[in-house]
C-alpha positions in Angstrom: 117.5 120.3 96.6 115.8 118.3 93.6 117.3 114.8 92.9 116.5 112.7 89.9 115.3 109.2 91.0 118.6 107.5 90.1 120.2 109.9 92.7 117.9 109.4 95.2 118.4 105.2 94.9 122.0 105.7 94.9 121.9 107.9 98.1 119.8 105.4 99.7 121.4 102.3 98.6 125.0 103.3 98.0 127.7 105.2 100.4 126.1 105.6 104.0 128.7 108.4 104.7 127.2 110.5 101.9 124.1 109.8 102.6 124.6 110.8 106.2 126.2 114.0 105.0 123.3 114.7 102.5 120.6 114.2 105.3 122.8 116.5 107.6 123.1 119.1 104.9 119.0 119.2 104.3 118.5 119.3 108.3 120.6 122.3 108.6 120.0 124.3 105.7 118.0 122.7 102.9 114.8 121.1 101.7 114.5 118.3 99.5 112.3 118.9 96.6 110.3 115.8 95.9 107.8 115.5 92.9 105.3 112.8 92.5 107.2 111.7 89.3 109.5 110.8 91.9 107.1 108.8 93.7 105.9 107.0 90.6 109.4 106.1 89.4 110.5 105.0 93.0 107.6 102.2 92.5 110.3 100.6 90.6 113.0 99.0 93.4 111.9 95.9 95.2 112.9 94.2 98.5 116.2 95.3 100.1 116.7 98.4 97.7 112.8 99.5 98.3 113.4 99.4 101.9 116.6 101.2 101.7 114.8 103.9 99.7 112.1 104.4 102.2 114.4 104.4 105.2 116.3 107.0 103.7 113.4 109.1 102.5 111.9 108.8 106.3 115.5 110.2 107.5 115.0 113.5 105.6 111.8 114.2 108.0 109.9 117.1 107.6 112.7 118.5 105.6 111.1 118.1 102.2 108.6 120.0 99.8 106.1 118.5 97.5 107.0 119.9 93.7 104.9 120.9 91.4 104.9 119.5 87.8 102.3 121.7 86.0 104.5 124.1 84.2 101.6 126.2 83.2 100.6 126.5 86.8 103.8 127.2 87.7 104.5 130.1 85.1 101.5 131.8 86.3 102.5 131.7 89.6 105.7 133.1 88.6 104.4 135.8 86.5 102.2 137.0 89.4 98.8 135.9 87.8 98.4 133.4 90.4 99.0 133.1 94.1 101.2 130.9 96.3 104.6 129.2 95.5 105.7 128.5 92.1 107.2 125.3 93.0 105.0 124.0 95.7 102.5 121.3 94.8 99.2 121.9 97.1 97.6 119.1 95.4 100.3 116.2 96.1 100.4 118.0 99.9 96.6 117.8 100.5 96.5 114.1 99.0 99.5 113.0 101.4 98.2 114.9 104.5 94.9 113.0 103.8 96.5 109.5 103.0 98.9 110.1 106.2 96.1 111.2 108.5 94.5 108.0 107.8 97.3 105.5 108.1 98.5 107.4 111.2 94.9 106.8 112.5 94.6 103.2 111.8 97.9 102.3 113.5 97.3 104.3 116.7 93.4 103.3 116.9 92.1 106.4 116.0 94.3 108.5 118.4 96.6 111.2 116.8 99.6 112.0 118.1 101.1 114.2 115.2 104.7 116.1 115.3 106.2 117.2 112.3 109.1 114.6 112.3 106.9 111.6 112.8 104.1 112.8 110.6 106.0 114.1 107.6 107.6 110.9 106.5 108.3 111.0 102.8 109.1 107.0 102.8 105.1 106.7 103.4 104.7 108.2 100.0 107.0 105.3 98.5 105.1 102.8 100.5 101.8 103.7 99.2 102.9 103.6 95.5 105.1 100.5 95.8 101.9 98.7 97.7 100.0 99.7 95.0 102.5 99.1 92.1 100.4 97.3 89.9 97.6 100.0 89.8 99.9 102.7 89.4 102.0 101.4 86.7 98.4 100.7 84.5 97.6 104.2 85.4 100.9 105.5 84.1 100.5 103.4 80.8 97.2 104.9 80.4 98.3 108.4 80.3 101.5 107.8 78.0 99.1 106.2 75.6 96.8 109.6 75.9 100.1 111.6 75.2 101.0 109.5 72.4 97.5 109.1 71.0 95.3 112.1 71.7 92.3 111.0 70.3 92.3 107.9 72.8 91.7 110.5 75.7 87.9 110.3 75.0 87.7 106.7 74.5 
């Protein structure tokens, strides 16, 4: 299931009964599709709202999948010209895995005690984005500028 950022924030910060039902349904027979765009947009909430978003995403546990955002690669995979799942973002997962391994290693003194439930905590993605909010916003502003003025890409 894919949720836009407003829906994710709403589930995290509003009715806890609805949030609990959603998480229960995901854990029974579902998967939350989460894109890097979701993560970037979730850099906005601060304070208590940010904490509630991280808690909610962590409660999803390992029942999430990094969603591919490159439409052209998705189409190639759908048409059988490329291997793999069309919706799955290998780059996002690889980046998450490397960052999360380092984070877990740093907090455990180098000893890695990994289980799917403790390792695949989606809130850690949002925590990293929020901790690096200014840098992330600068990069997204630069990317937006390249889309608006393609000649600026080489500058």
